[in-house]
N, C-alpha and C positions, 0 to 999 in steps of 0.2 A: 504494499500499499504506500502511496505517496502522500505527502502532507505539505500544504502551502497555506500561508497567511496572505490573503488578498486585502491590501490596504484600502480603507474607505469603502468597503463593499458590504458592510453589515446589513444595509437596507435590502439586499437581495434575499435574505433569509425568509422573508414572507412571500416571495414570488414562487411560481411553479418551478419544478425541477428542470424542465426544458429551458425556461428563460434563464435560470441560474447557470446551467451548462453553457448555453450560447453566450452569455455575457462574460463568463470566466474563460472559456476555452475556444469560443468561436463555433462555427457550424460543423460540429463533429458528432458522430454517433458511436464513439468508442470509449466514452468516459462513464464510469459508474461511481457516483458519489456515495461514499460509505458513511461519512459523518460530517456534520457542520456545527460550528459553535461561534457565536458572536463574542468578540473580544474588543470591547470599546466600540470603535467605528469600523473595526476590521472583521473579516469573516475567515475563520480557520476551517479549512476543508481537507478531509481525508478522502482520497479517491484512488481508483484503479483505472488503468488504461487497458482496454480490451482489444487485442489484435484479432482481426478477422481474416483468416485464410480459407474461408469456406470455398469449396470448388476450385481452389488454386492448384496449379501443377507445380508441386514442390519436389519432383523427382530428383534423387541424388543430392538433396540439400543437406548441409552439415549444421545440425542443431546441437552438436555435442556440448554438454554442460550448460545449456541455455536455460533461462528462466522463462518457461512457457505456461505459467500459471494463468488460468482463465482464458487461454487462447482458443479460438474457434477454428478447428480443422475439419468441420463437417464436410464430408464428401470430397476432401482434398486428396490429391494423388501424392502419397508419401513413399512411393516405391523407391527402395534402396536408400531412404533417408537415414542419416545417423542421428538417433535420439539418445545415444548413450550418455548417461549422467544428467539428462535434461529433467527438470522438475515440471511434471505435467499435472500438478494439482488443479482440479476443477476444469481441466481442458476438455473440450468437446471433440471427440474423435468418431462420432456417429457416422457411419458410412465411409470413413476414410480408407483408402487403399494403402495397405501396409506391407505389400509383397516385398520381401527381401530387406525390410527396414531393420535397423539395429535397435531392438527394443529393451536394451539394458538401461532404461530410464527409471524415474522415481515417481512415486505418489499417484499412480494411475493403475487401474486393473489390467491394462494391456502390457504393462512393464514386466519383464522377466525377473 
């Protein structure tokens, strides 16, 4: 999780989550706000960035020792990908093609 204090943004706390994300991060759809706290005029925000590789061709990609928490690999082609030592906590691998992939990863049921 990442944590940032946004100066003079406390007023955002009472707006909808989409408005908050747009104001703080721009037009993105890969940020998940986990916590918010007003500190004077500032807004302290805990958040996660979610990478979306759904349907991507990631054949032969080297993800060795990578932090792949909460990454979306739904229906991605991971043929011969190296996932050794990668942390796949809460990663979505539904429908992913894993033929020949090195699955000596961590924190996911597909890991050896």
